[in-house]
C-alpha positions in Angstrom: 43.4 105.7 322.1 44.2 107.9 319.1 45.7 106.3 316.1 49.2 107.6 315.2 49.8 108.7 311.7 52.3 106.4 309.8 52.7 108.1 306.4 52.3 111.7 307.5 54.6 111.5 310.4 57.6 113.7 309.5 57.5 117.5 309.9 57.7 118.2 306.1 54.8 116.0 305.3 52.7 117.4 308.1 53.5 121.0 307.0 52.5 120.1 303.4 49.3 118.4 304.5 48.3 121.4 306.7 49.0 123.7 303.7 46.8 121.5 301.5 44.0 121.5 304.1 44.2 125.3 304.4 44.1 125.7 300.6 41.2 123.4 300.2 39.4 125.3 302.9 39.9 128.5 301.0 39.1 127.2 297.6 36.5 124.5 298.3 33.0 124.6 297.1 31.3 124.4 293.7 31.8 128.0 292.6 35.1 129.5 293.7 37.1 128.0 290.8 34.4 129.2 288.4 34.6 132.8 289.8 38.4 132.9 289.9 38.6 131.4 286.4 36.2 134.0 285.1 38.1 136.9 286.7 41.5 135.6 285.8 40.8 136.4 282.2 41.8 139.9 283.2 38.5 141.7 283.2 36.9 143.7 286.0 33.3 142.6 286.2 30.2 143.9 287.9 28.2 141.6 290.1 25.4 141.1 287.5 28.0 140.4 284.8 29.6 137.7 286.9 26.1 136.3 287.6 25.5 136.0 283.8 29.0 134.5 283.2 28.7 131.8 285.8 25.9 129.5 284.7 23.7 128.2 287.5 25.0 130.2 290.5 22.4 132.2 292.5 22.8 135.8 293.7 23.1 134.8 297.4 25.8 132.2 296.6 27.7 134.5 294.3 27.7 137.2 297.0 28.9 134.8 299.7 31.6 133.3 297.6 32.9 136.8 296.5 33.0 137.8 300.2 35.0 134.7 301.0 37.4 135.3 298.1 37.8 139.0 299.1 38.4 138.1 302.7 41.2 135.8 301.5 42.7 138.5 299.3 42.1 136.7 296.1 39.4 139.1 294.8 39.3 142.9 295.1 35.9 144.7 295.4 35.8 148.3 294.3 32.7 150.5 295.0 32.2 153.5 292.8 30.3 156.6 294.0 27.7 156.6 291.2 24.0 156.5 291.2 23.1 153.7 291.4 26.2 152.5 293.1 28.5 150.5 290.9 30.6 147.6 292.3 33.4 145.9 290.3 35.3 142.8 291.1 38.7 141.9 289.9 41.4 139.3 290.6 44.2 140.4 292.9 47.9 139.9 292.1 47.9 137.2 294.7 44.8 135.6 293.2 46.6 135.5 289.8 49.1 133.1 291.3 46.3 130.5 291.1 46.2 130.8 287.3 48.5 127.9 286.6 46.7 125.7 289.2 43.3 126.5 287.6 44.8 125.9 284.1 46.1 122.5 285.2 42.8 121.5 286.9 41.0 122.4 283.6 43.5 120.4 281.6 43.1 117.4 284.0 39.3 117.7 283.7 39.5 117.8 279.8 41.7 114.7 279.9 39.5 112.9 282.3 36.4 113.6 280.2 38.1 112.4 277.1 39.1 109.2 278.9 35.6 108.6 280.1 34.3 109.3 276.6 36.7 106.7 275.1 35.9 104.2 277.8 32.2 104.5 277.1 32.8 104.0 273.4 34.7 100.8 274.1 31.9 99.5 276.4 29.3 100.0 273.7 
């Protein structure tokens, strides 16, 4: 027999939890926030520039993550008819709506690291 949800039982809560699940599905992974955070600075960047900016990501992973972000309308890919072909990536207007969220996550991470650092000083 399936357990019945107790806390997430009302329609508003279920709608919110579904929205959170969808958002996490789109933004989950180690690299998407790095990519979006880099592009949010307002620059159009070529693939190799992004690869250099995001320490530790490989070419296959960057390519996959950019495709996912483009598919979800967060990143725009522009191909120029040059030799060799030039491809630029930029944040979309919709992608820019994530800016305050990324900023808050960064602030939370800074605060968390500071608390851990203070805790480790006290323990020593």
